[in-house]
C-alpha positions in Angstrom: 73.2 22.1 54.6 76.6 20.3 54.3 79.9 22.0 53.9 80.1 20.9 50.3 76.7 22.4 49.4 77.7 25.6 51.2 80.9 25.8 49.2 79.0 25.1 45.9 76.6 28.0 46.6 79.4 30.3 47.4 81.1 29.2 44.2 77.9 30.0 42.3 77.8 33.5 43.9 81.4 34.0 42.8 80.6 32.9 39.2 77.8 35.4 39.1 80.1 38.2 40.2 82.8 37.0 37.8 80.7 37.1 34.7 79.7 40.6 35.5 83.4 41.5 36.0 84.3 39.9 32.6 81.8 42.3 30.9 84.0 45.2 32.0 87.2 43.7 30.4 88.1 45.2 27.1 87.0 48.4 25.4 83.4 47.6 24.5 81.0 46.5 27.3 78.2 46.2 24.7 80.4 44.0 22.6 81.3 41.7 25.5 77.6 41.4 26.4 76.8 40.6 22.8 79.3 37.8 22.7 77.9 36.4 26.0 74.4 36.4 24.4 75.5 34.6 21.3 77.1 31.9 23.4 73.9 31.5 25.4 72.1 30.1 22.3 74.1 26.8 21.9 74.4 26.4 25.7 70.6 26.7 26.1 69.9 24.4 23.1 72.3 21.7 24.4 70.3 21.6 27.7 66.8 22.0 26.3 66.7 19.6 23.4 67.5 16.4 25.2 64.8 17.1 27.9 61.0 16.7 27.7 59.3 19.4 25.6 58.1 22.5 27.5 54.4 22.9 27.9 52.7 25.3 25.5 51.4 27.5 28.3 54.9 28.5 29.3 56.0 29.9 25.9 54.5 33.3 26.4 56.3 33.6 29.7 59.6 32.5 28.2 59.3 35.0 25.4 58.4 37.7 27.9 61.4 36.8 30.0 63.7 36.9 26.9 62.4 40.4 26.0 62.9 41.6 29.6 66.4 40.3 29.6 67.1 42.6 26.6 66.4 45.6 28.8 68.3 44.1 31.8 71.4 43.6 29.7 71.2 46.9 28.0 70.8 48.9 31.2 73.6 46.9 32.9 75.9 47.5 30.0 75.3 51.2 30.0 75.7 51.3 33.8 79.1 49.5 33.6 80.2 52.0 30.9 79.6 54.8 33.4 80.5 53.3 36.8 82.6 50.9 38.8 81.7 47.2 39.2 81.8 47.7 43.0 79.3 50.5 42.7 76.9 49.3 40.0 76.6 45.7 40.9 75.4 46.1 44.5 72.8 48.7 43.4 71.5 46.6 40.5 71.6 43.3 42.4 70.3 44.7 45.7 67.4 46.7 44.5 65.9 43.8 42.6 64.8 41.7 45.5 63.4 44.7 47.2 61.2 45.5 44.2 60.1 41.8 43.9 59.1 41.7 47.6 57.1 44.9 47.3 55.4 44.0 44.0 54.7 40.5 45.3 53.0 41.9 48.3 50.9 44.4 46.3 49.8 42.3 43.3 50.4 38.6 44.3 49.2 36.6 47.2 52.4 37.0 49.1 52.5 38.1 52.7 55.4 40.1 54.0 56.5 39.4 57.5 57.9 42.0 60.0 61.5 40.7 59.5 61.1 41.0 55.8 59.9 44.6 56.1 63.0 45.2 58.2 65.1 43.6 55.5 63.5 45.9 52.9 64.3 48.9 55.0 67.9 47.8 55.4 68.1 47.2 51.6 66.8 50.7 50.9 69.2 52.2 53.4 72.2 50.3 51.9 71.2 51.3 48.3 70.7 54.9 49.3 74.2 54.9 50.9 75.7 53.3 47.9 74.0 55.8 45.6 75.1 58.7 47.8 78.7 57.7 47.2 78.3 58.5 43.6 77.7 62.1 44.5 80.4 62.4 47.2 83.1 60.5 45.4 82.9 62.4 42.1 81.7 59.5 40.0 79.4 59.8 37.0 75.8 60.3 38.2 74.5 58.8 35.0 75.2 55.3 36.2 72.3 55.5 38.7 69.3 55.4 36.3 70.9 52.6 34.4 71.8 50.5 37.5 68.2 51.0 38.8 66.8 50.2 35.4 68.8 47.0 35.4 67.4 46.2 38.9 63.8 46.9 37.7 64.3 44.6 34.7 65.8 41.9 37.0 62.7 42.2 39.3 60.4 41.9 36.3 62.0 38.8 34.8 62.3 37.2 38.3 58.5 37.5 38.6 57.9 36.3 35.0 60.2 33.3 35.5 58.6 32.4 38.8 55.2 32.2 37.1 56.5 30.7 33.8 58.4 27.9 35.5 55.3 26.9 37.4 53.3 26.2 34.2 56.3 24.8 32.2 56.2 21.2 33.3 60.0 21.3 33.9 61.8 24.3 35.3 65.2 23.4 33.9 63.8 23.1 30.4 62.0 26.4 30.9 65.2 28.2 31.9 67.2 26.6 29.1 64.7 28.0 26.5 64.8 31.4 28.2 68.6 31.3 27.8 68.1 30.6 24.0 65.4 33.3 23.6 67.5 35.8 25.6 70.5 35.2 23.4 68.4 35.5 20.2 66.5 38.6 21.2 69.5 40.5 22.6 71.7 39.6 19.7 69.1 40.4 17.0 67.9 43.6 18.7 71.4 44.9 19.4 72.6 44.2 15.8 69.4 45.8 14.4 69.9 48.9 16.5 73.6 49.3 16.5 74.9 47.4 13.4 77.5 44.7 13.0 80.3 47.2 14.0 79.5 46.6 17.7 80.4 42.9 17.4 84.0 42.3 18.4 86.0 40.0 16.2 89.1 39.5 18.3 89.6 35.8 19.4 90.4 37.0 23.0 87.1 38.9 23.2 85.2 35.7 22.1 87.0 33.6 24.5 86.3 35.9 27.4 82.6 36.4 26.4 82.0 32.6 25.9 83.6 31.9 29.3 81.4 34.6 30.9 78.3 33.0 29.3 79.3 29.6 30.7 79.9 31.2 34.1 76.5 32.8 33.9 74.8 29.4 33.4 77.0 27.7 35.9 76.0 30.1 38.6 72.4 29.4 37.9 72.7 25.7 37.5 74.6 25.3 40.8 72.0 27.3 42.6 69.1 25.3 41.2 70.9 22.0 42.2 71.6 23.4 45.7 67.9 24.1 46.1 67.1 20.4 45.6 69.3 19.3 48.5 69.1 22.3 50.9 66.5 24.8 52.1 65.6 27.1 49.2 65.5 30.3 51.4 69.0 29.6 52.8 70.4 29.0 49.3 68.8 32.1 47.9 70.2 34.2 50.8 73.7 32.8 50.5 73.7 33.4 46.8 73.6 37.1 47.5 77.2 37.0 48.8 77.9 37.7 45.1 77.6 41.4 46.0 80.6 41.1 48.3 82.5 39.1 45.7 81.8 41.9 43.1 83.0 44.6 45.5 86.2 42.7 46.2 86.8 42.0 42.5 86.3 45.7 41.7 88.7 46.7 44.5 91.4 44.1 44.1 91.4 43.4 40.4 90.2 46.6 38.8 91.8 48.9 41.4 88.5 50.7 42.1 88.4 53.0 45.0 87.2 51.4 48.3 85.8 53.7 50.9 84.3 53.0 54.3 80.8 54.0 53.1 81.0 51.8 50.0 82.0 48.8 52.1 79.3 49.5 54.7 76.7 50.0 52.0 77.6 46.6 50.4 77.3 44.9 53.8 73.9 46.5 54.5 72.6 45.4 51.1 73.8 41.8 51.6 72.3 41.8 55.1 69.0 43.2 53.8 68.7 40.6 51.0 69.4 37.8 53.4 66.8 39.0 55.9 64.1 39.4 53.1 64.8 35.8 51.9 64.9 33.9 55.2 
């Protein structure tokens, strides 16, 4: 891996942490996520339409992924309403690969190596330490089920996307259509459940939400490109430095409390993810 690819992957990790941070800006987390989802539709269409058509077999997977994203975004939004970025993000991001690894071993033809088991154990310990901080630091305990719900949804759509991309004929086209369906399903579902009053109309909110949506796709696109020129396992592991970026953004930008246990838990989660993906 060249230094330029390394810097690109680190940039993608930062973009992923950044769009999560942007969701916490403003008075309505749900409104920010809604704007992000609306912006996903034209971004996905601009990428999908010029490319070869996706194979028919992939559409059920893409629709399933779009539906799963609805729950992922909803849980994540509720978690950010109740907790810090530097607390929620590591739990939601770190628990997902642990679930994927365990489910893959149980229901797919994936073998887990001894180092991967060690990584899963390290992940579990880091997440437990991060969750323990909620109780010891006087934070709202209600963030935990939502952060873990977001992680479960992330694990679900990761497995769905892995299977869907394999039968799509073109992974980039598949992801672009998932982006479109994700935007449509979340926007329609949220407006149907909560009404138009949850949609912000301030120009600044739309600017921030649209930028967050572009950052979301940029983070993914850079990672996919990097996997074509560098080892996939190394790229996947480096991408998880987004957890450290999120912790730093929460501490330095939002003024969230940084304790020794929180910093140690974040490092354990990153180390655990890296071990499970190498």
